[in-house]
C-alpha positions in Angstrom: -27.7 -37.8 -0.6 -25.2 -34.8 -0.3 -26.9 -33.2 2.7 -24.8 -33.1 5.9 -26.0 -35.3 8.7 -25.8 -33.9 12.2 -25.6 -36.5 15.0 -28.3 -36.2 17.6 -27.7 -37.3 21.2 -30.6 -39.6 22.0 -30.2 -39.5 25.7 -28.8 -36.1 26.9 -26.7 -36.4 30.0 -26.7 -32.7 31.0 -22.9 -32.5 30.9 -21.4 -29.4 29.3 -18.6 -30.2 26.9 -16.3 -27.2 26.4 -15.8 -25.9 22.8 -12.3 -26.7 21.5 -10.9 -24.3 19.0 -8.3 -25.1 16.3 -5.6 -23.6 18.6 -6.3 -26.0 21.3 -7.7 -23.5 23.8 -10.9 -24.2 25.6 -13.5 -21.6 26.5 -16.0 -22.2 29.2 -19.7 -21.8 28.3 -21.5 -19.3 30.4 -25.1 -19.8 31.2 -27.4 -16.8 31.5 -29.6 -17.2 34.6 -32.9 -15.5 35.3 -32.5 -11.9 36.4 -32.7 -11.5 40.2 -35.4 -9.4 41.9 -33.0 -7.5 44.1 -32.5 -3.8 43.4 -28.8 -3.7 44.1 -27.7 -6.0 41.4 -25.5 -4.3 38.8 -23.7 -6.2 36.1 -19.9 -6.1 36.2 -18.3 -3.9 33.5 -16.8 -5.9 30.7 -13.4 -4.8 29.5 -12.0 -6.0 26.2 -8.4 -5.5 25.4 -8.0 -3.9 22.0 -4.9 -5.2 20.4 -3.9 -5.6 16.8 -4.3 -8.9 15.1 -0.5 -9.1 14.2 2.1 -7.7 16.5 5.5 -7.1 15.0 8.5 -6.5 17.1 11.4 -4.5 15.5 13.3 -7.7 14.9 10.4 -9.4 13.3 9.7 -6.3 11.1 13.4 -6.3 10.0 13.1 -10.0 9.2 10.0 -9.4 7.1 11.6 -6.6 5.2 14.8 -8.5 4.5 12.8 -11.6 3.5 10.6 -9.5 1.1 13.7 -7.9 -0.4 15.4 -11.3 -0.9 12.2 -12.7 -2.5 12.0 -9.7 -4.9 15.7 -10.1 -5.8 15.3 -13.8 -6.4 12.2 -13.4 -8.6 13.9 -10.6 -10.5 17.0 -12.7 -11.1 14.9 -15.6 -12.4 12.9 -13.4 -14.7 16.1 -11.7 -16.1 17.7 -15.1 -16.7 14.7 -16.4 -18.5 14.7 -13.2 -20.7 18.4 -13.7 -21.4 17.8 -17.3 -22.3 15.1 -16.3 -24.8 17.3 -13.6 -26.3 20.2 -16.0 -26.7 17.9 -18.6 -28.3 16.5 -16.0 -30.7 19.9 -14.9 -31.7 21.1 -18.4 -32.3 18.0 -19.1 -34.4 18.6 -16.0 -36.4 22.2 -17.0 -37.2 21.0 -20.5 -38.2 18.4 -19.0 -40.5 21.0 -16.8 -42.2 23.4 -19.8 -42.7 20.6 -21.9 -44.1 19.5 -19.1 -46.4 23.0 -18.6 -47.6 23.4 -22.3 -48.3 20.2 -22.4 -50.2 21.0 -19.4 -52.3 24.5 -20.5 -53.1 23.4 -24.0 -54.2 22.3 -23.1 -57.8 25.6 -21.2 -58.4 27.7 -24.2 -57.6 25.9 -26.6 -60.0 26.9 -24.7 -63.1 
């Protein structure tokens, strides 16, 4: 029931459909043919360009640094304001507790 179902082409046409990646680029599919019998056949050297996955220009690097600094400052300001709100609330509750205790303790003295 939960197994994937792979569609099967009942009548293959022999057409090669290129693979489409998520970026929209298509890559041709290379077929490996049988090796030839001639003695002078040498395969072409394959070169691969080694490049880093992410290339940052100086402007992009500065943007990343400034963006990170702004993010740290904003998060810090939010956390400090939350701590300040908790401190103010605790102080207000302490004052209210002192006032209520004072009223409760002075109540028996007034009734006499």
